[in-house]
DSSP file (Angstrom, degrees, kcal/mol; ACC not computed):
  #  RESIDUE AA STRUCTURE BP1 BP2  ACC     N-H-->O    O-->H-N    N-H-->O    O-->H-N    TCO  KAPPA ALPHA  PHI   PSI    X-CA   Y-CA   Z-CA
    1    1 A M              0   0    0      0, 0.0     2,-0.3     0, 0.0    96,-0.0   0.000 360.0 360.0 360.0 132.3  120.8  114.7  123.7
    2    2 A E    >   -     0   0    0      1,-0.1     3,-0.8     2,-0.0     0, 0.0  -0.578 360.0-145.0 -82.2 136.2  121.5  112.3  126.6
    3    3 A H  T 3  S+     0   0    0     -2,-0.3    -1,-0.1     1,-0.2     0, 0.0   0.661  93.0  62.5 -79.2 -14.6  118.4  111.2  128.5
    4    4 A N  T 3  S+     0   0    0      2,-0.1     2,-0.3     0, 0.0    -1,-0.2   0.522  85.4  89.2 -88.3  -2.9  120.1  111.1  131.8
    5    5 A K  S <  S-     0   0    0     -3,-0.8     2,-0.6   106,-0.0   106,-0.0  -0.707  71.9-137.1 -90.4 146.2  121.0  114.7  131.9
    6    6 A K        -     0   0    0     -2,-0.3   106,-3.4   106,-0.2     2,-0.3  -0.882  21.9-171.4-107.9 126.7  118.6  117.2  133.4
    7    7 A Y  E     -A  111   0A   0     -2,-0.6     2,-0.4   104,-0.2   104,-0.2  -0.826  22.2-142.8-117.5 152.6  117.9  120.4  131.7
    8    8 A T  E     -A  110   0A   0    102,-2.6   102,-2.8    -2,-0.3     2,-0.4  -0.942  28.3-138.4-104.3 132.3  116.1  123.5  132.5
    9    9 A W  E     -A  109   0A   0     -2,-0.4     2,-0.4   100,-0.2   100,-0.2  -0.789  17.3-169.4-101.0 131.2  114.3  124.9  129.4
   10   10 A Y  E     -A  108   0A   0     98,-2.5    98,-2.7    -2,-0.4     2,-0.5  -0.980  20.3-128.7-120.8 131.4  114.4  128.6  128.7
   11   11 A K  E     +A  107   0A   0     -2,-0.4    96,-0.3    96,-0.2     3,-0.1  -0.682  26.2 175.5 -84.2 129.1  112.2  130.3  126.0
   12   12 A I  E     -     0   0A   0     94,-2.6     2,-0.3    -2,-0.5    95,-0.2   0.483  61.8  -6.3-105.7 -10.9  114.2  132.4  123.9
   13   13 A A  E     -A  106   0A   0     93,-1.2    93,-2.5     1,-0.1    -1,-0.3  -0.966  57.9-116.3-171.3 166.0  111.6  133.6  121.4
   14   14 A D  S    S-     0   0    0     -2,-0.3     2,-0.3     1,-0.2    -1,-0.1   0.726  98.5 -10.3 -80.8 -23.9  108.0  133.1  120.2
   15   15 A S  S >  S-     0   0    0     90,-0.1     3,-0.9     1,-0.1     4,-0.5  -0.972  73.0 -98.5-164.1 170.8  109.3  131.7  116.8
   16   16 A I  G >  S+     0   0    0     -2,-0.3     3,-1.4     1,-0.3    -1,-0.1   0.860 118.7  64.0 -68.5 -34.9  112.4  131.4  114.8
   17   17 A A  G 3  S+     0   0    0      1,-0.3    -1,-0.3     3,-0.1    -4,-0.0   0.762  94.1  61.8 -55.0 -28.9  111.3  134.5  112.8
   18   18 A E  G <  S+     0   0    0     -3,-0.9     2,-0.3     2,-0.1    -1,-0.3   0.714  86.2  87.9 -72.1 -23.8  111.7  136.5  116.0
   19   19 A L  S <  S-     0   0    0     -3,-1.4     2,-0.9    -4,-0.5    -6,-0.1  -0.615  76.7-135.5 -79.8 136.8  115.4  135.7  116.2
   20   20 A S        -     0   0    0     -2,-0.3     2,-0.3     8,-0.1     8,-0.2  -0.828  23.5-170.2-100.5 103.3  117.7  138.2  114.3
   21   21 A F        -     0   0    0     -2,-0.9     6,-0.2     6,-0.1    18,-0.1  -0.705  17.9-131.0 -89.8 141.2  120.4  136.2  112.4
   22   22 A A    >   -     0   0    0      4,-2.3     3,-2.0    -2,-0.3    -1,-0.1  -0.236  42.6 -88.8 -73.1 175.1  123.3  138.0  110.8
   23   23 A E  T 3  S+     0   0    0      1,-0.3    -1,-0.1     2,-0.1    -2,-0.0   0.784 128.5  65.1 -58.4 -28.6  124.1  137.1  107.1
   24   24 A N  T 3  S-     0   0    0      2,-0.2    40,-0.4    36,-0.1    -1,-0.3   0.460 117.0-113.2 -75.6  -2.2  126.3  134.3  108.5
   25   25 A G  S <  S+     0   0    0     -3,-2.0    15,-2.6     1,-0.3     2,-0.3   0.656  80.7 115.7  74.4  19.4  123.3  132.6  109.9
   26   26 A L  E     +C   39   0B   0     34,-0.2    -4,-2.3    13,-0.2     2,-0.3  -0.896  33.5 164.2-119.7 150.0  124.5  133.2  113.5
   27   27 A T  E     -C   38   0B   0     11,-2.2    11,-2.9    -2,-0.3     2,-0.4  -0.951  26.7-127.8-148.3 168.1  123.2  135.3  116.5
   28   28 A T  E     -C   37   0B   0     -2,-0.3     2,-0.3     9,-0.2     9,-0.2  -0.970  22.6-178.8-122.3 138.5  123.8  135.6  120.2
   29   29 A V  E     -C   36   0B   0      7,-2.8     7,-2.9    -2,-0.4     2,-0.5  -0.926  26.7-123.4-125.0 159.6  121.2  135.4  122.9
   30   30 A E  E     +C   35   0B   0     -2,-0.3     2,-0.4     5,-0.2     5,-0.2  -0.903  31.0 176.1-100.7 129.7  121.4  135.8  126.6
   31   31 A V        -     0   0    0      3,-3.0     3,-0.5    -2,-0.5   -19,-0.1  -0.949  69.2 -20.5-134.5 113.3  119.9  132.8  128.5
   32   32 A N  S    S-     0   0    0     -2,-0.4     3,-0.1     1,-0.2    -1,-0.1   0.919 128.2 -50.2  55.7  42.5  120.1  132.6  132.4
   33   33 A N  S    S+     0   0    0      1,-0.2     2,-0.4     0, 0.0    -1,-0.2   0.750 119.0 110.8  65.0  29.6  123.0  135.1  132.4
   34   34 A K        -     0   0    0     -3,-0.5    -3,-3.0     2,-0.0     2,-0.5  -0.993  66.5-129.8-128.9 140.3  124.9  133.2  129.8
   35   35 A N  E     -C   30   0B   0     -2,-0.4    15,-1.2    -5,-0.2     2,-0.4  -0.814  30.8-172.2 -85.7 127.5  125.6  134.3  126.2
   36   36 A I  E     -CD  29  49B   0     -7,-2.9    -7,-2.8    -2,-0.5     2,-0.5  -0.982  20.6-133.2-127.5 133.2  124.8  131.5  123.7
   37   37 A C  E     -CD  28  48B   0     11,-2.4    11,-2.3    -2,-0.4     2,-0.4  -0.719  19.6-160.1 -79.1 124.4  125.4  131.4  120.1
   38   38 A I  E     -CD  27  47B   0    -11,-2.9   -11,-2.2    -2,-0.5     2,-0.4  -0.912   6.7-165.1-109.6 136.6  122.4  130.3  118.0
   39   39 A A  E     -CD  26  46B   0      7,-3.0     7,-2.2    -2,-0.4     2,-0.6  -0.958  10.7-157.9-120.2 139.1  123.0  129.0  114.5
   40   40 A L  E     + D   0  45B   0    -15,-2.6     2,-0.5    -2,-0.4     5,-0.2  -0.937  24.6 164.1-111.6 106.7  120.4  128.5  111.8
   41   41 A H  E >   - D   0  44B   0      3,-2.5     3,-1.8    -2,-0.6    -2,-0.1  -0.968  67.8 -18.5-126.8 118.2  121.6  126.0  109.3
   42   42 A K  T 3  S-     0   0    0     -2,-0.5    -1,-0.1     1,-0.3     3,-0.1   0.894 126.4 -53.0  48.2  46.8  119.5  124.3  106.7
   43   43 A N  T 3  S+     0   0    0      1,-0.2     2,-0.4    -3,-0.0    -1,-0.3   0.572 114.6 118.5  63.3  17.0  116.3  125.2  108.7
   44   44 A E  E <   -D   41   0B   0     -3,-1.8    -3,-2.5     2,-0.0     2,-0.4  -0.947  57.5-142.1-110.6 136.3  117.8  123.6  111.8
   45   45 A L  E     +D   40   0B   0     -2,-0.4     2,-0.3    -5,-0.2    54,-0.2  -0.747  25.7 171.6 -91.1 132.4  118.4  125.6  115.1
   46   46 A L  E     -D   39   0B   0     -7,-2.2    -7,-3.0    -2,-0.4     2,-0.4  -0.960  12.5-157.2-138.0 156.4  121.6  124.6  116.9
   47   47 A A  E     +DE  38  97B   0     50,-0.6    50,-2.3    34,-0.4     2,-0.3  -0.992  16.3 159.2-142.3 139.2  123.2  126.3  120.0
   48   48 A C  E     -DE  37  96B   0    -11,-2.3   -11,-2.4    -2,-0.4    48,-0.2  -0.904  49.3 -68.8-145.6-179.1  126.7  126.5  121.6
   49   49 A T  E     -D   36   0B   0     46,-2.0   -13,-0.2    -2,-0.3    10,-0.1  -0.485  42.2-129.9 -68.9 144.1  128.7  128.7  123.9
   50   50 A H  S    S+     0   0    0    -15,-1.2     9,-2.9    -2,-0.1     2,-0.4   0.585  84.0  73.0 -74.0 -14.3  129.6  132.0  122.4
   51   51 A K  B    S-F   58   0C   0      7,-0.2     7,-0.2   -16,-0.2     6,-0.1  -0.877  83.4-121.0-111.2 138.0  133.2  131.9  123.2
   52   52 A C     >  -     0   0    0      5,-2.2     4,-1.5    -2,-0.4    -2,-0.1  -0.512  17.4-138.3 -69.6 135.1  135.7  129.7  121.4
   53   53 A P  T  4 S+     0   0    0      0, 0.0    -1,-0.1     0, 0.0    41,-0.0   0.654  98.7  58.1 -72.5  -9.8  137.5  127.4  124.0
   54   54 A H  T  4 S-     0   0    0      3,-0.1    -3,-0.0    23,-0.0    -2,-0.0   0.956 134.7 -15.1 -83.0 -63.9  140.9  128.0  122.2
   55   55 A A  T  4 S-     0   0    0      2,-0.0    -1,-0.0     0, 0.0    -4,-0.0   0.359  94.1 -98.3-135.2   4.9  141.2  131.9  122.4
   56   56 A G     <  +     0   0    0     -4,-1.5     3,-0.0     1,-0.2    -6,-0.0   0.682  58.4 170.5  90.7  11.0  137.8  133.3  123.4
   57   57 A G        -     0   0    0     -6,-0.1    -5,-2.2     1,-0.1     2,-0.7  -0.266  44.2-109.4 -53.3 141.5  136.7  134.3  119.8
   58   58 A N  B >   -F   51   0C   0     -7,-0.2     3,-1.3     1,-0.2     4,-0.3  -0.723  26.3-154.8 -77.0 116.9  133.0  135.3  119.6
   59   59 A M  G >  S+     0   0    0     -9,-2.9     3,-1.3    -2,-0.7    12,-0.2   0.771  89.9  65.3 -68.8 -26.3  131.6  132.3  117.6
   60   60 A A  G 3  S+     0   0    0    -10,-0.4    -1,-0.3     1,-0.3   -34,-0.2   0.759  97.7  56.4 -61.3 -28.9  128.7  134.5  116.3
   61   61 A D  G <  S+     0   0    0     -3,-1.3    -1,-0.3     2,-0.1    -2,-0.2   0.579 101.7  68.2 -82.4  -8.0  131.3  136.5  114.5
   62   62 A G  S <  S-     0   0    0     -3,-1.3     2,-0.3    -4,-0.3    10,-0.2   0.352  82.5-114.8 -87.0-140.3  132.6  133.4  112.7
   63   63 A Y  E     -G   71   0D   0      8,-1.3     8,-3.0   -38,-0.1     2,-0.6  -0.956  12.3-110.2-151.3 165.6  130.7  131.3  110.0
   64   64 A I  E     -G   70   0D   0    -40,-0.4     6,-0.2    -2,-0.3    14,-0.0  -0.949  36.2-142.6-102.0 124.7  129.1  128.0  109.2
   65   65 A D    >   -     0   0    0      4,-2.8     3,-1.9    -2,-0.6     6,-0.0  -0.128  34.0 -88.8 -75.5-179.7  131.0  125.9  106.6
   66   66 A A  T 3  S+     0   0    0      1,-0.3    -1,-0.1     2,-0.1    -2,-0.0   0.671 126.7  55.2 -65.6 -21.2  129.5  123.7  104.0
   67   67 A L  T 3  S-     0   0    0      2,-0.1    -1,-0.3     0, 0.0    -2,-0.0   0.399 120.7-105.3 -91.8   2.0  129.4  120.7  106.3
   68   68 A G  S <  S+     0   0    0     -3,-1.9    13,-0.7     1,-0.3     2,-0.3   0.695  74.6 141.5  83.3  19.3  127.4  122.6  109.0
   69   69 A N  E     - H   0  80D   0     11,-0.2    -4,-2.8    12,-0.1     2,-0.3  -0.780  54.2-120.4 -93.4 141.6  130.4  123.1  111.4
   70   70 A I  E     -GH  64  79D   0      9,-2.3     9,-2.4    -2,-0.3     2,-0.5  -0.652  25.5-151.7 -78.4 132.6  130.8  126.4  113.2
   71   71 A V  E     -GH  63  78D   0     -8,-3.0    -8,-1.3    -2,-0.3     7,-0.2  -0.923  12.5-128.1-116.8 128.6  134.1  128.2  112.3
   72   72 A C     >  -     0   0    0      5,-2.5     4,-1.5    -2,-0.5   -13,-0.1  -0.548  13.6-137.0 -75.5 138.6  135.8  130.6  115.0
   73   73 A P  T  4 S+     0   0    0      0, 0.0    -1,-0.1     0, 0.0   -14,-0.1   0.598  93.7  55.2 -73.7  -7.4  136.7  134.0  113.5
   74   74 A L  T  4 S-     0   0    0      3,-0.1    -3,-0.0     1,-0.0    -2,-0.0   0.930 130.8  -2.9 -91.4 -48.3  140.1  134.1  115.1
   75   75 A H  T  4 S-     0   0    0      2,-0.1    -1,-0.0     0, 0.0    -3,-0.0   0.274  92.5-115.1-131.7  13.5  142.0  131.1  114.1
   76   76 A R     <  +     0   0    0     -4,-1.5     2,-0.2     1,-0.2   -14,-0.0   0.709  50.9 165.5  62.9  25.6  139.3  129.1  112.0
   77   77 A Y        -     0   0    0     -6,-0.1    -5,-2.5    -5,-0.1     2,-0.4  -0.560  27.7-140.4 -72.1 140.7  139.0  126.2  114.3
   78   78 A K  E     -H   71   0D   0     -2,-0.2     9,-2.5    -7,-0.2    10,-0.9  -0.829  19.0-173.1-112.8 138.4  135.9  124.2  113.4
   79   79 A F  E     -HI  70  86D   0     -9,-2.4    -9,-2.3    -2,-0.4     2,-0.3  -0.988  29.4-115.6-131.3 138.9  133.4  122.6  115.7
   80   80 A S  E  >  -H   69   0D   0      5,-2.5     4,-1.8    -2,-0.4   -11,-0.2  -0.556  17.3-150.7 -64.7 126.9  130.5  120.3  115.1
   81   81 A L  T  4 S+     0   0    0    -13,-0.7   -34,-0.4    -2,-0.3    -1,-0.1   0.591  92.7  60.0 -72.9  -9.9  127.3  122.1  116.1
   82   82 A H  T  4 S-     0   0    0    -36,-0.1    -1,-0.2     3,-0.1    14,-0.1   0.831 129.2  -0.5 -85.5 -37.5  125.7  118.7  116.9
   83   83 A N  T  4 S-     0   0    0     -3,-0.1    13,-0.2     2,-0.1    -2,-0.2   0.411  92.1-114.2-141.1  -4.2  128.1  117.4  119.6
   84   84 A G     <  +     0   0    0     -4,-1.8    10,-2.7     1,-0.2    -3,-0.1   0.464  59.3 152.6  80.3  -0.6  130.8  120.2  120.1
   85   85 A R  B     -J   93   0E   0      8,-0.2    -5,-2.5    -6,-0.1     2,-0.5  -0.385  51.6-118.7 -66.5 142.7  133.7  118.1  118.7
   86   86 A N  B     -I   79   0D   0      6,-0.9    -7,-0.3    -7,-0.2     3,-0.2  -0.713  30.5-176.3 -78.4 120.3  136.6  120.0  117.2
   87   87 A V  S    S+     0   0    0     -9,-2.5    -8,-0.2    -2,-0.5    -1,-0.1   0.448  71.1  69.5-105.4  -0.1  136.7  118.7  113.6
   88   88 A S  S    S-     0   0    0    -10,-0.9    -1,-0.2     0, 0.0    -9,-0.1   0.330 111.3-107.2 -99.5   5.7  139.9  120.6  112.5
   89   89 A G  S    S+     0   0    0     -3,-0.2    -2,-0.1   -11,-0.2   -12,-0.0   0.452  85.7 115.7 102.3   3.6  142.2  118.5  114.7
   90   90 A E  S    S-     0   0    0      2,-0.1    -3,-0.0     1,-0.0   -13,-0.0   0.716  76.1-123.7 -87.3 -14.8  143.2  120.8  117.5
   91   91 A G        +     0   0    0      1,-0.2     2,-0.1    -5,-0.1    -1,-0.0   0.591  62.4 134.0  94.4  10.2  141.6  118.8  120.3
   92   92 A Y        -     0   0    0     -7,-0.0    -6,-0.9     2,-0.0     2,-0.4  -0.405  42.5-144.3 -86.6 162.3  139.2  121.5  121.8
   93   93 A Y  B     -J   85   0E   0     -8,-0.2     2,-0.5    -2,-0.1    -8,-0.2  -0.994   2.9-153.1-132.6 133.4  135.6  121.0  122.7
   94   94 A L        -     0   0    0    -10,-2.7     2,-0.2    -2,-0.4   -42,-0.1  -0.895  23.3-122.0-104.8 125.7  132.8  123.4  122.3
   95   95 A K        -     0   0    0     -2,-0.5   -46,-2.0   -47,-0.0     2,-0.3  -0.453  30.7-165.6 -71.2 134.0  129.8  123.1  124.6
   96   96 A T  E     -E   48   0B   0    -48,-0.2   -48,-0.3    -2,-0.2   -14,-0.1  -0.820   6.1-151.9-116.9 157.7  126.5  122.7  122.8
   97   97 A F  E     -E   47   0B   0    -50,-2.3   -50,-0.6    -2,-0.3    13,-0.1  -0.965  22.5-110.8-130.8 145.3  122.9  123.0  124.1
   98   98 A P        -     0   0    0      0, 0.0    11,-2.4     0, 0.0     2,-0.4  -0.385  28.7-156.3 -72.1 153.9  119.8  121.4  122.9
   99   99 A V  E     -B  108   0A   0      9,-0.2     2,-0.4   -54,-0.2     9,-0.2  -0.998   7.3-169.8-131.3 132.0  117.1  123.4  121.2
  100  100 A E  E     -B  107   0A   0      7,-3.3     7,-2.7    -2,-0.4     2,-0.7  -0.980  13.7-151.4-128.3 135.3  113.5  122.7  120.9
  101  101 A I  E     +B  106   0A   0     -2,-0.4     2,-0.2     5,-0.2     5,-0.2  -0.923  29.6 170.9-103.4 124.9  110.7  124.3  118.8
  102  102 A R  E >   -B  105   0A   0      3,-2.9     3,-1.2    -2,-0.7    -2,-0.0  -0.740  50.5-100.6-121.6 167.3  107.5  124.0  120.6
  103  103 A N  T 3  S+     0   0    0      1,-0.2     3,-0.1    -2,-0.2    -1,-0.0   0.819 124.4  53.9 -58.7 -28.4  104.0  125.5  119.9
  104  104 A E  T 3  S-     0   0    0      1,-0.3     2,-0.3   -89,-0.0    -1,-0.2   0.616 123.9 -85.2 -85.3 -10.5  104.8  128.0  122.7
  105  105 A G  E <   - B   0 102A   0     -3,-1.2    -3,-2.9   -93,-0.0     2,-0.4  -0.914  61.0 -36.1 143.0-169.5  108.0  129.1  121.1
  106  106 A V  E     -AB  13 101A   0    -93,-2.5   -94,-2.6    -2,-0.3   -93,-1.2  -0.808  55.1-171.5 -96.7 132.3  111.8  128.3  120.8
  107  107 A F  E     -AB  11 100A   0     -7,-2.7    -7,-3.3    -2,-0.4     2,-0.5  -0.953  13.9-154.9-132.4 141.2  113.5  126.9  123.9
  108  108 A I  E     -AB  10  99A   0    -98,-2.7   -98,-2.5    -2,-0.4     2,-0.5  -0.923  18.1-134.6-113.8 134.0  117.2  126.2  124.9
  109  109 A G  E     -A    9   0A   0    -11,-2.4     2,-0.5    -2,-0.5  -100,-0.2  -0.827  14.4-165.3 -94.8 127.2  118.1  123.6  127.5
  110  110 A I  E     -A    8   0A   0   -102,-2.8  -102,-2.6    -2,-0.5     2,-0.1  -0.937  25.8-120.1-112.6 127.8  120.7  124.4  130.0
  111  111 A Q  E     -A    7   0A   0     -2,-0.5     2,-0.3  -104,-0.2  -104,-0.2  -0.452  28.3-113.6 -75.3 139.1  122.1  121.5  131.9
  112  112 A E        -     0   0    0   -106,-3.4     2,-1.0    -2,-0.1  -106,-0.2  -0.520  21.3-154.7 -67.3 126.9  121.5  121.6  135.8
  113  113 A N        +     0   0    0     -2,-0.3     2,-0.8    -3,-0.0    -1,-0.1  -0.637  32.5 155.8-102.0  78.4  124.8  122.0  137.5
  114  114 A N    >   -     0   0    0     -2,-1.0     3,-2.6     1,-0.1     4,-0.2  -0.886  35.4-154.1-109.4 105.8  123.9  120.4  140.7
  115  115 A L  T 3  S+     0   0    0     -2,-0.8     3,-0.4     1,-0.3    -1,-0.1   0.758  96.8  43.0 -45.5 -33.4  126.9  119.1  142.6
  116  116 A F  T >  S+     0   0    0      1,-0.2     3,-1.9     2,-0.1     4,-0.4   0.078  75.9 118.5-109.9  31.6  124.8  116.6  144.4
  117  117 A G  G X   +     0   0    0     -3,-2.6     3,-1.0     1,-0.3    -1,-0.2   0.751  64.8  68.8 -58.1 -26.9  122.7  115.5  141.4
  118  118 A W  G 3  S+     0   0    0     -3,-0.4    -1,-0.3     1,-0.2    -2,-0.1   0.486  88.9  66.8 -77.8  -0.8  124.0  112.0  141.7
  119  119 A L  G <         0   0    0     -3,-1.9    -1,-0.2     1,-0.2    -2,-0.2   0.746 360.0 360.0 -83.9 -24.3  121.9  111.8  145.0
  120  120 A K    <         0   0    0     -3,-1.0    -1,-0.2    -4,-0.4    -2,-0.1   0.466 360.0 360.0 -59.3 360.0  118.7  112.0  143.1
């Protein structure tokens, strides 16, 4: 996570156990009117947009490969859940979101989209 970015943090659950993951280790939550795909891979929570940037496939209907990449169910494009880079060579980018597990619960950071943020 870049330190110069400003995030608003949203609580999505009291604990990881409260999130209902499908057998593929993926689920979708609504955060600030946005659908976000949450992945549980090797006890790590990761988050990305729920739609594939290529053809709009629901990423939660895909799967996580052996390397920890999320795979779109439509055309099998693969993306790193850590940085959103397309690792199967097509050149797309999947937006990712930081996830924090705190004493108060599980939180997702949504970057502030302030047009005039550079004035701060």
